SEVEXVO-285241 format. One record per atom (N, C-alpha, C, CB): residue number from 1; y, x, z; residue in three letters. Coordinates in nm, 2 decimals. Glycine has a CB too. Layout:
BEGIN
 pos      v      u      w code
 NUM      Y      X      Z  Ala
...
END
This chain:
BEGIN
 pos      v      u      w code
   1  -0.88   1.15  -0.48  Met
   1  -0.83   0.99  -0.48  Met
   1  -0.72   1.03  -0.51  Met
   1  -0.83   0.88  -0.36  Met
   2  -0.65   0.86  -0.57  Lys
   2  -0.56   0.81  -0.62  Lys
   2  -0.44   0.80  -0.54  Lys
   2  -0.60   0.70  -0.66  Lys
   3  -0.31   0.78  -0.53  Ile
   3  -0.22   0.82  -0.45  Ile
   3  -0.23   0.67  -0.36  Ile
   3  -0.08   0.86  -0.52  Ile
   4  -0.24   0.58  -0.44  His
   4  -0.21   0.41  -0.42  His
   4  -0.30   0.37  -0.36  His
   4  -0.21   0.32  -0.54  His
   5  -0.41   0.40  -0.35  Val
   5  -0.58   0.40  -0.26  Val
   5  -0.55   0.43  -0.15  Val
   5  -0.70   0.51  -0.30  Val
   6  -0.51   0.58  -0.13  Glu
   6  -0.48   0.64  -0.04  Glu
   6  -0.35   0.54   0.10  Glu
   6  -0.42   0.77  -0.13  Glu
   7  -0.24   0.49   0.00  Val
   7  -0.10   0.40   0.07  Val
   7  -0.24   0.26   0.10  Val
   7   0.08   0.35  -0.09  Val
   8  -0.24   0.19   0.05  Phe
   8  -0.38   0.05   0.07  Phe
   8  -0.48   0.09   0.20  Phe
   8  -0.52   0.07  -0.11  Phe
   9  -0.48   0.21   0.21  Ile
   9  -0.62   0.28   0.32  Ile
   9  -0.51   0.24   0.43  Ile
   9  -0.68   0.50   0.33  Ile
  10  -0.43   0.35   0.45  Ala
  10  -0.34   0.35   0.56  Ala
  10  -0.24   0.23   0.60  Ala
  10  -0.26   0.46   0.54  Ala
  11  -0.20   0.14   0.47  Gly
  11  -0.12   0.02   0.55  Gly
  11  -0.27  -0.07   0.62  Gly
  11   0.00  -0.10   0.41  Gly
  12  -0.38  -0.09   0.58  Lys
  12  -0.48  -0.15   0.58  Lys
  12  -0.50  -0.14   0.74  Lys
  12  -0.59  -0.11   0.48  Lys
  13  -0.55   0.02   0.80  Ile
  13  -0.59   0.07   0.92  Ile
  13  -0.47   0.11   1.02  Ile
  13  -0.68   0.19   0.88  Ile
  14  -0.33   0.12   1.00  Leu
  14  -0.18   0.12   1.06  Leu
  14  -0.19  -0.04   1.10  Leu
  14  -0.03   0.16   0.92  Leu
  15  -0.21  -0.18   1.03  Glu
  15  -0.21  -0.30   1.08  Glu
  15  -0.31  -0.33   1.16  Glu
  15  -0.22  -0.38   0.99  Glu
  16  -0.42  -0.27   1.17  Gln
  16  -0.50  -0.26   1.28  Gln
  16  -0.45  -0.25   1.41  Gln
  16  -0.58  -0.17   1.27  Gln
  17  -0.38  -0.15   1.39  Arg
  17  -0.32  -0.09   1.52  Arg
  17  -0.16  -0.14   1.57  Arg
  17  -0.32   0.09   1.50  Arg
  18  -0.07  -0.18   1.49  Gln
  18   0.06  -0.26   1.50  Gln
  18   0.07  -0.32   1.37  Gln
  18   0.18  -0.20   1.53  Gln
  19   0.14  -0.40   1.40  Ser
  19   0.19  -0.53   1.26  Ser
  19   0.25  -0.49   1.17  Ser
  19   0.28  -0.66   1.28  Ser
  20   0.35  -0.39   1.22  Arg
  20   0.47  -0.32   1.17  Arg
  20   0.44  -0.14   1.16  Arg
  20   0.59  -0.35   1.30  Arg
  21   0.53  -0.12   1.05  Phe
  21   0.52   0.04   1.02  Phe
  21   0.59   0.10   0.97  Phe
  21   0.43   0.09   0.96  Phe
  22   0.66   0.21   0.95  Ser
  22   0.75   0.27   0.88  Ser
  22   0.66   0.35   0.74  Ser
  22   0.83   0.37   0.98  Ser
  23   0.76   0.35   0.69  Pro
  23   0.68   0.45   0.56  Pro
  23   0.63   0.59   0.60  Pro
  23   0.79   0.48   0.41  Pro
  24   0.71   0.64   0.70  Asn
  24   0.69   0.77   0.77  Asn
  24   0.57   0.79   0.82  Asn
  24   0.78   0.79   0.86  Asn
  25   0.55   0.66   0.85  Glu
  25   0.41   0.64   0.99  Glu
  25   0.28   0.63   0.86  Glu
  25   0.42   0.42   1.14  Glu
  26   0.32   0.59   0.77  Ile
  26   0.22   0.57   0.61  Ile
  26   0.22   0.69   0.58  Ile
  26   0.29   0.48   0.47  Ile
  27   0.32   0.80   0.53  Ile
  27   0.27   0.93   0.48  Ile
  27   0.24   0.99   0.61  Ile
  27   0.37   1.02   0.38  Ile
  28   0.25   1.00   0.70  Glu
  28   0.16   1.10   0.81  Glu
  28   0.04   1.07   0.83  Glu
  28   0.20   1.09   0.94  Glu
  29  -0.01   0.91   0.83  Phe
  29  -0.18   0.86   0.84  Phe
  29  -0.22   0.96   0.69  Phe
  29  -0.22   0.62   0.81  Phe
  30  -0.12   0.92   0.56  Ile
  30  -0.19   1.03   0.47  Ile
  30  -0.23   1.16   0.49  Ile
  30  -0.13   1.05   0.39  Ile
  31  -0.13   1.18   0.57  Arg
  31  -0.14   1.38   0.55  Arg
  31  -0.27   1.42   0.63  Arg
  31   0.02   1.49   0.65  Arg
  32  -0.27   1.36   0.78  Asn
  32  -0.37   1.33   0.85  Asn
  32  -0.50   1.30   0.80  Asn
  32  -0.34   1.25   0.91  Asn
  33  -0.50   1.21   0.75  Glu
  33  -0.62   1.16   0.70  Glu
  33  -0.71   1.23   0.56  Glu
  33  -0.56   1.02   0.66  Glu
  34  -0.63   1.26   0.48  Phe
  34  -0.66   1.26   0.36  Phe
  34  -0.64   1.45   0.34  Phe
  34  -0.56   1.15   0.25  Phe
  35  -0.56   1.51   0.43  Gly
  35  -0.50   1.63   0.37  Gly
  35  -0.42   1.62   0.24  Gly
  35  -0.61   1.72   0.34  Gly
  36  -0.32   1.49   0.22  Asp
  36  -0.25   1.51   0.10  Asp
  36  -0.09   1.53   0.11  Asp
  36  -0.27   1.41   0.02  Asp
  37  -0.04   1.58   0.04  Glu
  37   0.11   1.66   0.05  Glu
  37   0.16   1.65  -0.09  Glu
  37   0.11   1.84   0.10  Glu
  38   0.08   1.55  -0.17  Arg
  38   0.17   1.53  -0.29  Arg
  38   0.25   1.52  -0.32  Arg
  38   0.17   1.46  -0.34  Arg
  39   0.39   1.49  -0.37  Ser
  39   0.53   1.46  -0.39  Ser
  39   0.47   1.36  -0.46  Ser
  39   0.65   1.56  -0.46  Ser
  40   0.41   1.27  -0.49  Gly
  40   0.45   1.15  -0.46  Gly
  40   0.40   1.01  -0.41  Gly
  40   0.49   1.13  -0.55  Gly
  41   0.35   1.04  -0.29  Ile
  41   0.32   1.00  -0.19  Ile
  41   0.47   0.91  -0.14  Ile
  41   0.27   1.12  -0.12  Ile
  42   0.56   0.97  -0.11  Arg
  42   0.67   0.89  -0.07  Arg
  42   0.72   0.76  -0.15  Arg
  42   0.78   0.99  -0.05  Arg
  43   0.73   0.79  -0.32  Thr
  43   0.77   0.71  -0.39  Thr
  43   0.68   0.60  -0.38  Thr
  43   0.78   0.76  -0.50  Thr
  44   0.55   0.60  -0.39  His
  44   0.43   0.55  -0.45  His
  44   0.46   0.43  -0.27  His
  44   0.26   0.70  -0.49  His
  45   0.49   0.51  -0.16  Val
  45   0.51   0.42  -0.04  Val
  45   0.60   0.32   0.00  Val
  45   0.53   0.47   0.04  Val
  46   0.70   0.38  -0.04  Thr
  46   0.87   0.32  -0.04  Thr
  46   0.93   0.21  -0.23  Thr
  46   1.00   0.54  -0.02  Thr
  47   0.78   0.24  -0.28  Ala
  47   0.86   0.16  -0.41  Ala
  47   0.72   0.14  -0.50  Ala
  47   1.01   0.28  -0.51  Ala
  48   0.62   0.17  -0.57  Ala
  48   0.53   0.18  -0.63  Ala
  48   0.46   0.07  -0.56  Ala
  48   0.47   0.30  -0.65  Ala
  49   0.43   0.06  -0.47  Cys
  49   0.34   0.02  -0.38  Cys
  49   0.40  -0.11  -0.32  Cys
  49   0.30   0.13  -0.29  Cys
  50   0.50  -0.13  -0.31  Val
  50   0.58  -0.26  -0.21  Val
  50   0.61  -0.36  -0.31  Val
  50   0.75  -0.21  -0.12  Val
  51   0.53  -0.46  -0.28  Ala
  51   0.52  -0.61  -0.35  Ala
  51   0.67  -0.63  -0.38  Ala
  51   0.46  -0.73  -0.24  Ala
  52   0.78  -0.64  -0.27  Asn
  52   0.90  -0.69  -0.28  Asn
  52   1.07  -0.61  -0.34  Asn
  52   0.90  -0.73  -0.15  Asn
  53   1.00  -0.49  -0.37  Ala
  53   1.06  -0.35  -0.45  Ala
  53   1.07  -0.43  -0.58  Ala
  53   0.94  -0.19  -0.46  Ala
  54   1.20  -0.32  -0.61  Pro
  54   1.21  -0.38  -0.80  Pro
  54   1.12  -0.34  -0.84  Pro
  54   1.33  -0.34  -0.91  Pro
  55   1.07  -0.36  -0.94  Thr
  55   0.95  -0.31  -1.06  Thr
  55   1.04  -0.20  -1.16  Thr
  55   0.90  -0.48  -1.19  Thr
  56   1.03  -0.06  -1.14  Asn
  56   1.07   0.06  -1.18  Asn
  56   1.01   0.13  -1.21  Asn
  56   1.12   0.10  -1.12  Asn
  57   0.87   0.10  -1.17  His
  57   0.72   0.18  -1.23  His
  57   0.65   0.13  -1.27  His
  57   0.65   0.24  -1.16  His
  58   0.61   0.24  -1.40  Pro
  58   0.49   0.09  -1.50  Pro
  58   0.34   0.07  -1.45  Pro
  58   0.45   0.15  -1.70  Pro
  59   0.29   0.13  -1.33  Asn
  59   0.20   0.12  -1.23  Asn
  59   0.26   0.05  -1.09  Asn
  59   0.14   0.27  -1.20  Asn
  60   0.29  -0.08  -1.08  Cys
  60   0.29  -0.14  -0.94  Cys
  60   0.15  -0.18  -0.89  Cys
  60   0.38  -0.27  -0.94  Cys
  61   0.17  -0.18  -0.71  Tyr
  61   0.09  -0.26  -0.65  Tyr
  61   0.14  -0.32  -0.57  Tyr
  61   0.00  -0.23  -0.61  Tyr
  62   0.08  -0.46  -0.52  Asn
  62   0.09  -0.54  -0.44  Asn
  62   0.08  -0.48  -0.33  Asn
  62   0.02  -0.64  -0.46  Asn
  63   0.05  -0.43  -0.22  Tyr
  63   0.00  -0.35  -0.13  Tyr
  63   0.07  -0.36   0.00  Tyr
  63  -0.02  -0.22  -0.17  Tyr
  64   0.19  -0.33  -0.01  Leu
  64   0.31  -0.34   0.15  Leu
  64   0.41  -0.40   0.11  Leu
  64   0.37  -0.19   0.24  Leu
  65   0.48  -0.48   0.15  Trp
  65   0.60  -0.60   0.21  Trp
  65   0.69  -0.52   0.28  Trp
  65   0.53  -0.72   0.32  Trp
  66   0.82  -0.47   0.23  Arg
  66   0.94  -0.44   0.33  Arg
  66   0.96  -0.58   0.43  Arg
  66   1.09  -0.41   0.23  Arg
  67   0.97  -0.51   0.50  Ile
  67   1.01  -0.61   0.64  Ile
  67   1.17  -0.61   0.66  Ile
  67   0.92  -0.53   0.80  Ile
  68   1.26  -0.48   0.67  Asp
  68   1.37  -0.43   0.67  Asp
  68   1.34  -0.28   0.59  Asp
  68   1.41  -0.43   0.82  Asp
  69   1.46  -0.22   0.63  His
  69   1.48  -0.06   0.64  His
  69   1.38   0.01   0.70  His
  69   1.59  -0.01   0.72  His
  70   1.33   0.04   0.67  Ala
  70   1.20   0.15   0.70  Ala
  70   1.11   0.07   0.80  Ala
  70   1.26   0.31   0.79  Ala
  71   1.12  -0.06   0.75  Glu
  71   1.01  -0.10   0.82  Glu
  71   0.90  -0.23   0.74  Glu
  71   1.09  -0.16   0.96  Glu
  72   0.79  -0.18   0.72  Tyr
  72   0.69  -0.28   0.63  Tyr
  72   0.58  -0.28   0.72  Tyr
  72   0.63  -0.21   0.47  Tyr
  73   0.48  -0.43   0.65  Arg
  73   0.37  -0.47   0.70  Arg
  73   0.29  -0.47   0.53  Arg
  73   0.39  -0.61   0.81  Arg
  74   0.20  -0.54   0.60  Asn
  74   0.07  -0.51   0.44  Asn
  74   0.12  -0.67   0.36  Asn
  74  -0.20  -0.52   0.49  Asn
  75   0.13  -0.64   0.23  Phe
  75   0.15  -0.76   0.13  Phe
  75   0.03  -0.83   0.19  Phe
  75   0.15  -0.73  -0.04  Phe
  76   0.06  -0.99   0.19  His
  76  -0.07  -1.10   0.22  His
  76  -0.03  -1.22   0.09  His
  76  -0.05  -1.20   0.43  His
  77  -0.16  -1.22   0.02  Pro
  77  -0.15  -1.29  -0.12  Pro
  77  -0.13  -1.47  -0.03  Pro
  77  -0.35  -1.26  -0.24  Pro
  78  -0.07  -1.52  -0.16  Gly
  78  -0.08  -1.68  -0.08  Gly
  78   0.06  -1.68   0.01  Gly
  78  -0.24  -1.68   0.05  Gly
  79   0.08  -1.57   0.09  Arg
  79   0.13  -1.62   0.20  Arg
  79   0.33  -1.56   0.18  Arg
  79   0.03  -1.55   0.33  Arg
  80   0.29  -1.47   0.09  Asp
  80   0.43  -1.33   0.02  Asp
  80   0.43  -1.46  -0.08  Asp
  80   0.37  -1.11  -0.07  Asp
  81   0.57  -1.47  -0.10  Ser
  81   0.63  -1.48  -0.25  Ser
  81   0.62  -1.38  -0.35  Ser
  81   0.77  -1.48  -0.25  Ser
  82   0.61  -1.37  -0.45  Leu
  82   0.63  -1.27  -0.55  Leu
  82   0.77  -1.35  -0.67  Leu
  82   0.44  -1.24  -0.63  Leu
  83   0.79  -1.20  -0.70  Lys
  83   0.85  -1.25  -0.79  Lys
  83   0.78  -1.24  -0.95  Lys
  83   0.98  -1.20  -0.77  Lys
  84   0.86  -1.35  -1.03  Pro
  84   0.75  -1.33  -1.11  Pro
  84   0.73  -1.19  -1.23  Pro
  84   0.75  -1.45  -1.18  Pro
  85   0.77  -1.11  -1.18  Glu
  85   0.73  -0.99  -1.27  Glu
  85   0.64  -0.92  -1.19  Glu
  85   0.86  -0.90  -1.33  Glu
  86   0.60  -0.93  -1.09  Lys
  86   0.55  -0.82  -0.96  Lys
  86   0.39  -0.95  -0.99  Lys
  86   0.68  -0.82  -0.73  Lys
  87   0.38  -1.04  -1.04  Lys
  87   0.27  -1.12  -1.04  Lys
  87   0.18  -1.05  -1.12  Lys
  87   0.29  -1.25  -1.09  Lys
  88   0.06  -1.07  -1.16  Gly
  88  -0.04  -1.02  -1.22  Gly
  88  -0.05  -0.86  -1.15  Gly
  88  -0.01  -1.03  -1.38  Gly
  89   0.04  -0.79  -1.11  Phe
  89  -0.03  -0.66  -1.02  Phe
  89  -0.15  -0.67  -0.89  Phe
  89   0.10  -0.58  -0.94  Phe
  90  -0.21  -0.59  -0.89  Arg
  90  -0.37  -0.59  -0.81  Arg
  90  -0.26  -0.57  -0.67  Arg
  90  -0.55  -0.43  -0.87  Arg
  91  -0.36  -0.66  -0.57  His
  91  -0.31  -0.65  -0.41  His
  91  -0.41  -0.58  -0.36  His
  91  -0.29  -0.79  -0.31  His
  92  -0.53  -0.52  -0.38  Gln
  92  -0.59  -0.42  -0.37  Gln
  92  -0.69  -0.31  -0.46  Gln
  92  -0.62  -0.46  -0.29  Gln
  93  -0.72  -0.22  -0.47  Pro
  93  -0.72  -0.11  -0.56  Pro
  93  -0.90  -0.14  -0.59  Pro
  93  -0.65   0.05  -0.48  Pro
  94  -0.94  -0.11  -0.73  Tyr
  94  -1.10  -0.12  -0.75  Tyr
  94  -1.17  -0.08  -0.65  Tyr
  94  -1.16  -0.06  -0.85  Tyr
  95  -1.28  -0.17  -0.62  Pro
  95  -1.38  -0.13  -0.54  Pro
  95  -1.42   0.04  -0.56  Pro
  95  -1.51  -0.23  -0.57  Pro
  96  -1.44   0.07  -0.68  Ile
  96  -1.45   0.20  -0.73  Ile
  96  -1.37   0.29  -0.74  Ile
  96  -1.49   0.21  -0.81  Ile
  97  -1.26   0.27  -0.69  Asp
  97  -1.16   0.39  -0.65  Asp
  97  -1.16   0.43  -0.51  Asp
  97  -1.02   0.37  -0.69  Asp
  98  -1.24   0.33  -0.42  Val
  98  -1.22   0.36  -0.29  Val
  98  -1.34   0.42  -0.21  Val
  98  -1.16   0.25  -0.24  Val
  99  -1.32   0.50  -0.12  Pro
  99  -1.49   0.56  -0.12  Pro
  99  -1.53   0.50  -0.01  Pro
  99  -1.53   0.73  -0.10  Pro
 100  -1.66   0.50  -0.01  Glu
 100  -1.72   0.38   0.08  Glu
 100  -1.67   0.38   0.22  Glu
 100  -1.88   0.39   0.08  Glu
 101  -1.63   0.49   0.27  Lys
 101  -1.58   0.49   0.42  Lys
 101  -1.52   0.40   0.45  Lys
 101  -1.52   0.57   0.47  Lys
 102  -1.44   0.35   0.33  Tyr
 102  -1.34   0.25   0.36  Tyr
 102  -1.33   0.13   0.28  Tyr
 102  -1.22   0.31   0.34  Tyr
 103  -1.44   0.11   0.23  Arg
 103  -1.45  -0.03   0.12  Arg
 103  -1.46  -0.14   0.23  Arg
 103  -1.60  -0.04  -0.01  Arg
 104  -1.48  -0.14   0.34  Tyr
 104  -1.48  -0.27   0.44  Tyr
 104  -1.33  -0.30   0.45  Tyr
 104  -1.56  -0.24   0.61  Tyr
 105  -1.23  -0.23   0.43  Leu
 105  -1.09  -0.34   0.42  Leu
 105  -1.07  -0.36   0.30  Leu
 105  -0.95  -0.30   0.47  Leu
 106  -1.14  -0.42   0.20  Leu
 106  -1.09  -0.49   0.04  Leu
 106  -1.17  -0.65   0.10  Leu
 106  -1.20  -0.38  -0.16  Leu
 107  -1.12  -0.69   0.07  Arg
 107  -1.17  -0.85   0.07  Arg
 107  -1.22  -0.92  -0.04  Arg
 107  -1.06  -0.94   0.09  Arg
 108  -1.29  -0.96  -0.12  Asp
 108  -1.40  -1.04  -0.18  Asp
 108  -1.24  -1.08  -0.27  Asp
 108  -1.53  -1.17  -0.06  Asp
 109  -1.30  -1.07  -0.43  Glu
 109  -1.19  -1.14  -0.51  Glu
 109  -1.32  -1.21  -0.61  Glu
 109  -1.05  -1.02  -0.60  Glu
END
């Protein structure tokens, strides 16, 4: 599975349990749920998938929102204001990339 999809799933499921979470909680969820320990996970969690992080990756995703140092929540389209350079990036994965078990987490587009 693509790392950004795992980050999306982790954020959505963690949000059902708590309103805020740390990058380490997302990484731990991914490790436990998917058995994934690839080196790019931390970069996705702290930068590539964070809507209000600097745009310094070719593929960005607006899945998470950084509230404070080591404190995140999910990005909320329409409520959270994106910088112009972040507009146009996806706020959820394509359904085809999400395993059937987790597709209930997707919103209709």
